[in-house]
C-alpha positions in Angstrom: 21.4 -13.5 0.7 19.3 -12.2 3.6 20.3 -13.2 7.1 18.0 -14.7 9.6 17.5 -12.7 12.8 17.5 -14.3 16.2 13.8 -13.8 16.5 13.0 -15.3 13.2 13.9 -19.0 12.9 15.5 -20.0 9.7 14.3 -22.7 7.2 16.3 -25.5 9.0 15.0 -24.5 12.4 11.4 -24.5 11.0 12.0 -27.9 9.4 13.2 -29.4 12.6 10.2 -27.9 14.4 7.9 -29.4 11.9 9.5 -32.8 12.2 9.1 -32.7 16.0 5.5 -31.7 15.5 4.9 -34.6 13.1 6.5 -37.1 15.5 4.5 -35.7 18.5 1.2 -35.7 16.5 1.6 -39.3 15.3 2.5 -40.4 18.8 -0.5 -38.8 20.4 -2.8 -40.1 17.7 -1.8 -43.7 18.4 -2.1 -43.2 22.2 -5.6 -41.5 21.8 -7.2 -44.4 20.0 -8.4 -46.1 23.2 -9.8 -42.9 24.7 -11.5 -41.9 21.4 -13.2 -45.2 21.2 -14.0 -45.4 24.9 -15.7 -41.9 25.0 -17.9 -42.8 22.1 -18.9 -46.0 23.8 -19.7 -43.9 26.9 -22.1 -41.7 24.9 -23.8 -44.8 23.6 -22.8 -44.5 20.0 -20.5 -46.3 17.5 -16.9 -46.1 18.9 -15.6 -45.1 15.5 -17.3 -41.7 16.0 -14.7 -40.9 18.6 -11.9 -41.6 16.0 -13.7 -39.5 13.4 -13.8 -36.6 15.8 -10.1 -37.0 16.5 -9.4 -36.7 12.8 -11.4 -33.5 12.2 -11.4 -31.4 15.4 -7.7 -31.2 16.2 -6.9 -30.5 12.5 -9.4 -27.6 12.3 -9.2 -26.3 15.8 -5.5 -26.5 16.1 -5.0 -23.9 13.3 -6.9 -21.3 15.3 -6.0 -22.0 19.0 -3.9 -19.5 20.8 -2.5 -22.2 23.1 0.0 -23.7 20.7 0.5 -27.0 22.5 -3.1 -27.5 23.6 -4.4 -30.9 22.4 -8.1 -31.0 21.3 -9.5 -34.5 21.9 -12.5 -36.4 23.0 -13.1 -36.1 26.8 -15.0 -38.1 29.3 -16.9 -35.1 30.6 -18.1 -34.0 27.1 -19.0 -37.6 26.2 -21.0 -38.1 29.4 -22.9 -34.9 28.8 -23.6 -35.9 25.2 -24.7 -39.4 26.2 -27.2 -38.0 28.7 -28.5 -35.5 26.0 -29.3 -38.2 23.4 -30.4 -41.0 25.7 -34.1 -40.2 25.1 -33.8 -40.6 21.3 -34.5 -44.0 19.7 -31.3 -46.0 19.1 -31.4 -45.4 15.3 -31.6 -41.6 15.9 -28.9 -41.2 18.5 -26.1 -40.9 16.0 -27.8 -38.1 14.0 -28.9 -36.4 17.2 -25.3 -36.5 18.5 -24.0 -34.8 15.4 -26.6 -32.1 15.6 -25.7 -31.7 19.3 -22.0 -31.4 18.5 -22.7 -28.8 15.8 -24.9 -26.7 18.2 -22.3 -26.9 20.9 -19.7 -25.8 18.4 -21.7 -22.7 17.5 -22.2 -21.8 21.2 -18.4 -22.1 21.7 -17.8 -19.9 18.7 -20.2 -17.4 20.2 -18.4 -17.6 23.6 -15.1 -16.8 21.8 -16.5 -13.9 19.8 -18.0 -12.2 22.9 -14.9 -12.8 24.9 -16.5 -15.1 27.4 -13.1 -16.4 28.5 -12.8 -13.6 31.0 -16.0 -14.8 32.7 -14.4 -18.1 33.8 -12.6 -16.2 36.6 -16.0 -15.6 38.2 -16.6 -19.3 38.7 -15.4 -20.0 42.2 -12.7 -22.6 42.7 -14.9 -24.9 44.9 -17.7 -24.9 42.3 -15.3 -25.6 39.4 -13.4 -28.3 41.3 -16.6 -30.0 42.5 -18.2 -29.9 39.0 -15.2 -31.4 37.2 -14.6 -34.0 40.0 -18.3 -34.8 40.1 -18.4 -35.4 36.3 -15.3 -37.7 36.7 -17.0 -39.6 39.6 -20.2 -39.9 37.5 -18.1 -41.2 34.6 -16.5 -43.8 36.9 -19.8 -45.0 38.2 -21.4 -45.0 34.8 -18.7 -47.3 33.3 -18.7 -49.7 36.2 -21.8 -51.5 34.8 -20.2 -51.7 31.3 -17.0 -53.1 33.0 -19.1 -55.8 34.7 -21.2 -56.6 31.7 -24.4 -55.5 33.5 -27.2 -53.4 32.2 -29.2 -51.2 34.6 -32.6 -49.6 34.0 -31.7 -46.6 36.1 -31.1 -43.3 34.2 -29.5 -41.5 37.1 -25.8 -42.4 37.5 -25.8 -42.9 41.2 -28.9 -45.0 41.0 -27.4 -47.2 38.3 -24.3 -47.7 40.4 -26.2 -48.7 43.5 -28.3 -51.0 41.3 -25.0 -52.7 40.1 -23.8 -53.1 43.7 -27.0 -54.9 44.8 -27.1 -57.1 41.7 -23.5 -58.5 41.7 -24.9 -62.0 41.3 -26.0 -61.0 37.8 -22.7 -59.6 36.5 -20.6 -61.5 33.9 -17.5 -62.5 35.8 -15.9 -63.5 32.5 -16.3 -60.0 31.3 -14.9 -58.7 34.6 -11.9 -60.9 34.1 -11.1 -59.5 30.7 -11.6 -55.9 31.9 -9.4 -56.6 35.0 -6.5 -57.4 32.7 -6.8 -53.8 31.3 -7.1 -52.3 34.7 -4.1 -54.2 36.0 -1.9 -53.2 33.1 -2.8 -49.5 33.4 -2.1 -49.5 37.2 1.1 -51.5 36.8 2.5 -49.4 34.0 1.5 -46.0 35.6 4.9 -45.6 37.3 7.1 -47.0 34.5 8.7 -45.5 31.4 5.7 -47.0 29.5 3.2 -44.8 31.4 2.3 -42.7 28.4 1.4 -45.7 26.4 -0.3 -47.6 29.2 -3.8 -47.2 27.8 -2.6 -48.5 24.4 -1.1 -51.5 26.0 -4.2 -52.0 28.1 -6.2 -51.9 24.9 -4.1 -54.3 22.8 -3.2 -57.1 25.3 -6.8 -58.0 26.6 -8.1 -57.7 23.0 -5.5 -60.3 21.9 -6.4 -62.5 24.9 -10.1 -62.2 24.1 -9.5 -63.0 20.4 -7.6 -66.2 21.2 -9.7 -67.2 24.2 -13.1 -66.3 22.7 -14.9 -66.3 26.0 -18.7 -66.4 26.0 -20.7 -63.4 27.1 -17.9 -60.8 26.5 -19.3 -58.1 24.3 -17.1 -56.7 21.5 -17.3 -53.4 19.8 -18.5 -55.1 16.6 -21.4 -56.7 18.5 -22.6 -53.2 19.4 -21.9 -51.3 16.1 -20.8 -51.8 12.5 -17.3 -50.4 11.9 -17.2 -48.7 8.5 -14.0 -48.4 6.5 -12.6 -45.4 4.6 -12.7 -41.7 5.2 -15.1 -40.1 7.8 -18.4 -39.7 6.0 -19.8 -36.3 5.3 -23.4 -35.5 6.2 -25.5 -32.4 7.0 -27.0 -32.3 10.5 -30.6 -33.6 10.7 -32.6 -30.5 11.8 -35.8 -32.5 12.2 -34.3 -33.8 15.5 -33.9 -30.3 16.9 -35.7 -29.7 20.2 -35.5 -27.1 22.9 -34.0 -29.8 25.2 -31.3 -30.6 22.7 -30.4 -26.9 22.4 -30.2 -26.6 26.2 -28.0 -29.7 26.3 -25.8 -28.2 23.6 -25.4 -25.1 25.7 -24.5 -27.2 28.8 -22.0 -29.2 26.6 -20.4 -26.0 25.4 -20.0 -24.8 29.0 -18.4 -28.1 30.0 -15.9 -27.8 27.1 -15.3 -24.1 27.8 -14.6 -24.7 31.5 -12.3 -27.6 30.9 -10.6 -25.8 28.1 -10.1 -22.7 30.2 -8.1 -24.7 32.7 -5.8 -26.0 29.9 -5.4 -22.5 28.4 -4.6 -20.8 31.7 -1.9 -23.5 32.5 -0.4 -23.4 29.0 3.0 -21.9 28.2 3.6 -21.1 24.5 7.1 -21.9 23.2 7.3 -18.5 21.5 6.5 -16.7 24.8 3.1 -15.4 23.7 0.2 -15.5 26.1 -2.7 -17.9 25.5 -6.1 -16.3 25.1 -8.9 -18.3 26.7 -11.6 -16.8 24.5 -9.7 -17.5 21.3 -9.3 -21.1 22.4 -13.0 -21.4 23.0 -13.5 -20.1 19.4 -11.0 -22.7 18.1 -12.7 -25.5 20.0 -16.0 -24.3 18.6 -14.7 -24.5 15.0 -13.4 -28.0 15.7 -16.7 -29.2 17.0 -18.7 -27.6 14.2 -16.5 -29.2 11.6 -16.6 -32.6 13.4 -20.5 -32.5 13.3 -20.4 -32.8 9.5 -18.2 -35.9 9.7 -20.0 -38.1 12.3 -17.7 -36.8 15.1 -18.1 -36.9 18.9 -17.8 -33.6 20.9 -14.2 -32.6 21.7 -12.4 -30.2 23.8 -9.0 -29.3 25.3 -7.7 -32.4 27.1 -5.4 -31.9 30.2 -3.8 -35.3 29.8 -3.4 -35.2 26.0 -2.0 -31.6 26.2 0.6 -32.7 28.8 1.5 -35.7 26.6 1.8 -33.4 23.6 4.4 -31.3 25.4 6.2 -34.3 26.7 6.7 -36.0 23.4 8.3 -32.9 21.9 5.6 -30.8 20.2 6.8 -27.4 19.1 3.8 -25.7 17.7 0.1 -25.9 16.9 0.9 -28.0 13.9 1.3 -31.0 16.2 -2.5 -31.0 16.4 -2.8 -31.1 12.7 -0.4 -34.0 12.5 -2.4 -35.7 15.3 -5.6 -35.5 13.1 -3.7 -36.8 10.0 -2.2 -39.6 12.0 -5.6 -40.7 13.2 -6.8 -40.7 9.6 -4.0 -43.1 8.6 -5.0 -45.4 11.5 -8.6 -45.3 10.3 -7.7 -46.2 6.8 -5.3 -49.0 7.7 -6.7 -50.6 10.8 -10.4 -49.6 11.2 -11.6 -53.3 11.2 -9.4 -54.1 14.1 -11.5 -51.7 16.2 -14.3 -54.2 16.2 -12.3 -56.8 18.0 -11.9 -54.7 21.2 -14.0 -55.9 24.2 -16.4 -53.2 25.5 -15.2 -54.0 29.1 -11.7 -52.9 28.1 -12.9 -49.5 26.9 -14.8 -49.2 30.2 -11.7 -50.0 32.2 -9.7 -47.3 30.3 -12.3 -44.7 31.1 -12.6 -45.8 34.7 -8.9 -45.3 35.3 -9.0 -41.9 33.6 -12.0 -40.8 35.6 -10.5 -41.9 38.9 -7.3 -39.9 38.1 -9.4 -36.8 37.2 -11.1 -36.7 40.7 -9.3 -34.0 42.6 -9.3 -35.6 46.0 -6.6 -33.4 47.5 -8.2 -30.1 46.3 -11.6 -31.2 47.6 -10.2 -32.2 51.0 -8.4 -28.8 51.2 -11.6 -26.9 50.4 -13.5 -28.9 53.0 -10.9 -28.1 55.7 -11.0 -24.4 54.9 -14.7 -24.5 55.5 -17.1 -21.5 55.0 -19.4 -21.2 52.0 -16.9 -22.9 49.7 -17.4 -26.2 51.5 -21.2 -26.2 51.0 -20.9 -24.9 47.4 -18.6 -27.8 46.7 -20.9 -30.3 48.3 -24.0 -29.1 46.5 -22.3 -29.0 43.1 -20.8 -32.4 43.5 -24.0 -34.1 44.6 -25.9 -32.3 41.8 -23.6 -33.8 39.3 -24.2 -37.3 40.6 -27.9 -37.0 41.2 -29.0 -35.0 38.2 -28.0 -34.7 34.5 -24.9 -32.7 33.5 -27.0 -29.9 32.0 -28.9 -29.6 35.3 -25.7 -29.7 37.3 -24.3 -26.9 35.0 -27.4 -24.8 35.7 -27.1 -25.4 39.4 -23.4 -24.5 39.4 -24.0 -21.3 37.5 -26.8 -20.2 39.8 -24.8 -21.1 42.8 -21.8 -19.2 41.6 -24.0 -16.1 41.0 -25.6 -16.4 44.4 -22.2 -16.8 46.2 -20.8 -13.8 44.2 -23.7 -11.6 45.3 -23.5 -12.8 48.9 -19.7 -12.3 49.1 -20.0 -8.9 47.4 -22.5 -7.8 50.1 -20.4 -9.2 53.0 -16.9 -8.1 52.1 -17.4 -4.4 53.1 -15.7 -3.6 56.4 -15.5 -0.5 58.5 -12.6 0.6 60.7 -12.0 3.6 62.9 -9.1 5.9 62.1 -7.1 8.0 64.6 -4.3 10.5 63.9 -1.7 10.8 66.8 0.4 13.8 67.8 3.1 12.7 65.4 0.6 12.8 62.5 0.6 9.0 62.1 -2.7 7.3 61.1 -3.8 4.4 63.3 -6.4 1.9 62.4 -8.7 1.3 65.4 -12.0 -0.4 66.1 -15.0 1.4 64.6 -16.9 3.6 67.0 -20.2 2.1 68.2 -21.6 5.6 68.7 -20.8 9.0 67.2 -19.0 11.7 69.2 -21.4 14.5 70.0 -20.1 17.8 68.8 -16.9 16.0 67.7 -15.4 14.3 64.7 -15.8 10.5 64.1 -13.4 9.1 61.4 -14.4 5.9 59.6 -12.5 4.0 56.9 -14.4 1.8 54.4 -12.8 -1.3 53.0 -14.5 -3.3 50.2 -17.0 -2.9 47.4 -19.8 -0.3 47.8 -21.9 -1.8 45.0 -25.5 -3.0 45.3 -26.0 -5.2 48.5 -22.6 -4.0 49.9 -24.0 -0.5 50.2 -26.8 -1.7 52.5 -24.2 -3.7 54.5 -22.1 -0.6 54.9 -25.2 1.3 56.2 -25.8 -1.4 58.8 -22.2 -1.2 60.0 -22.0 2.5 60.4 -22.6 4.0 63.9 -26.3 5.1 64.2 -26.7 8.6 62.9 -28.9 9.5 65.9 -26.3 8.4 68.4 -24.6 11.8 68.6 -25.7 15.5 68.6 -23.9 17.8 66.2 -21.6 15.0 65.1 -19.3 15.3 62.1 -18.6 12.0 60.3 -15.6 11.6 58.0 -16.1 8.6 55.8 -13.0 7.5 53.8 -13.9 5.6 50.7 -10.5 5.6 48.9 -10.1 2.7 46.4 -13.6 2.5 45.2 -13.9 3.5 41.6 -17.6 2.7 41.0 -20.8 3.1 43.0 -24.4 2.6 42.2 -27.7 4.2 43.0 -28.1 2.0 46.1 -25.0 3.5 47.7 -26.1 7.1 46.8 -29.5 6.4 48.3 -28.2 4.8 51.5 -25.6 7.6 52.1 -28.1 10.3 51.4 -30.5 8.8 54.0 -27.7 8.6 56.5 -26.7 12.2 55.8 -30.3 13.3 56.3 -30.5 11.6 59.7 -27.2 13.2 60.7 -28.6 16.6 59.6 -31.7 16.1 61.7 -29.4 15.7 64.7 -27.3 18.8 63.8 -24.5 16.8 62.1 -22.8 16.6 58.8 -21.1 14.0 56.6 -17.7 14.3 54.9 -16.8 11.9 52.1 -13.1 11.8 51.3 -10.7 9.9 49.0 -13.2 10.1 46.1 -12.1 9.4 42.6 -13.2 11.8 39.8 -15.7 9.2 38.5 -17.1 8.6 42.0 -17.5 12.4 42.5 -19.3 12.9 39.2 -21.7 10.0 39.9 -22.8 11.6 43.2 -23.1 15.1 41.6 -25.1 13.8 38.6 -27.5 11.9 40.9 -28.9 15.3 42.3 -30.0 13.3 45.3 -27.5 14.6 47.8 -27.6 18.1 49.5 -24.0 18.9 48.7 -22.1 21.4 50.9 -25.0 21.4 53.3 -25.5 17.9 54.5 -22.7 16.3 52.6 -19.2 17.6 51.7 -17.1 15.9 49.0 -13.3 15.9 49.4 -11.7 14.4 46.3 -8.7 12.1 46.6 -5.1 13.2 46.1 -2.0 11.6 44.9 -0.4 11.8 48.4 -1.8 9.0 50.5 -3.7 10.4 53.5 -3.8 14.0 52.2 -7.5 13.8 51.4 -8.3 12.3 54.8 -6.4 15.0 56.7 -8.1 17.7 54.6 -11.5 16.3 55.4 -10.7 16.0 59.2 -9.5 19.6 59.2 -12.8 20.8 57.5 -14.9 18.8 59.9 -13.1 20.2 62.9 -13.5 23.7 61.6 -17.2 23.1 61.0 -17.7 21.8 64.6 -15.9 24.8 66.0 -18.1 27.1 63.9 -21.1 25.6 65.5 -19.9 27.0 68.9 -18.6 23.7 70.4 
C-alpha cells in the first residue's frame, strides 16, 4: 500500500478539507443573500439577479482563481457602475442590457488575464486607487440614501440626487425610514459582537418580519418592484441588438473596476498551500465567472474584500469553498426564493449604506492629504470625479491622471550630485557644481531615470557647457539599464557644446546594453567628443578609471 508523503495530503485530510470548504461555502452563501439582493436593487434590476450571479460566478470562477480563498461575489462598486450604464435603457430592456454588459465585461477581464494586465495595476498610484474606491463607496452611500428614505429624485448625478434629497426632507416617507432604521441599528449594534459576521442577515430578517406583521403603508417591498421567479436561474443568450458603443465603453469601465478591486484582494491573499496568487490569472477567473453569469441573468461580480475575509474566517481550506458557495445559494433559491419578495427595499438600502461607509478609507485619505504633494491633488480630483460624473468617466479620468502623474514624476525624479575623491581614496557626495572647472575635471553623479522627459530634465540640471574652457566632465550614470533617443540627443548636444569650448565628456558606469545603444545610434562622436567607460563589478572602479582618463587628457592639453 503506497504511503502518503508530508507534501501530499492523504484521503482523510482531503476529506476533512472538503468538509471545511462545504461548511464555509454554505455559511458565506447564507450571509451573502442580503448583499446579493441589495446590489441588484442598486443597479435598478430584479434583486433575484444578484442571487443568480452568486450561484454561477463563484462556481465557475472559483475553479480557475489562483487566490484559493478569494470569494467572488456581487459588489457595490460593480453594481453602481452597471446601474449607471443601463440607466438610459427603457425599463423593460434594462435586464437584457445588464446581461449583455456583464458578458462584455467578462470578455474584457478574460483579455486582461491573457495579456497579463495584472502587472499594470502597480502603475496605478496609491492616491488615485484609494480615491477611486473610496469615491465609489461614497457615491454608493449617497445613491442609496434616497432609497432608504423612500424618495425618488430626478437627478442622474449622484451628488445632485443626494443634495436634492436633503432639500426635500419634507417629502420623504418617515415610515420607510423607520423600517430601514431598524436594519441600520441592528448592523451597528452587532458590529462589535460575536454575531458581527451575520449582522447583515439579522438586519435583513428582523425588519422584514416587523414589516410583514405591521404592514405599514408606503413601504415598498421587493415584490412591488419585481416579480420573483422560482426554480433554477434561467438560461438566455445575450441580446446583441442592445449593443452600443456606449455599452462597450461601460463594459470596459466595469472590467477595470472589477480588476482593480480584485487586484487588491489577490495581492493581500495568502494561499494555504504556500503558492503565490497571480493577479492576472485571477482577472481571467473573474472574467470567466462574469461571462458565465451573463447567460443566467446574473449581475456583475468580482473579488470581494469582505466576503474573502469571511471565507477565511469560517474555515475555508481551498478554492472549492467558492464552488460550495454557489451550490449553497442554489439551494436557497430553490427553497426560499418567494421569501425574497417580502424584503423591504429600504432594508436593502440600509445594508448597502453600511457596507459603503465601511469601504470609505478615511484614514488612508487623511494620510495622503497630510503627506501633500501631487498625491493630494490626484486624490481630490479622482474622488470628486467619481461623485460628479459617471463611473466610466471617473475611470477614464483616473487612468489619464495616473499616466500624467507617471510621466511628470519620471521627468522630475532625476537628480545630479557632485562627487569628490579625497586623499584616502574615499568618494564623497557633494553639491553639484554650478559651473565647470576650466582646464579641470568636474565629476557629476546622476541618480534616477534617464528616459524621455527625464533626459531633458538632466540637461537642465547639468552645469552650462559654456561655463568653463577646456573642461573635462565625468558623468556617472551607473544603475541605468535603458535609455532612449532623447537622452542620446541631449547628451550629444551637450558634448558638442563642450567641444566648442575645448572640453570633452566622459560617460562612466555604463551597462553593456547602455553602451550598445549609444554606439548603434551613430549620433555621438566617440573617442573625440565623448569617451565611454563601461561599468565594472567593483563599485567605483569605472568612476576612478574615467577620472584618471579625464585628468590625463587635461594634462595632454598643456594645462
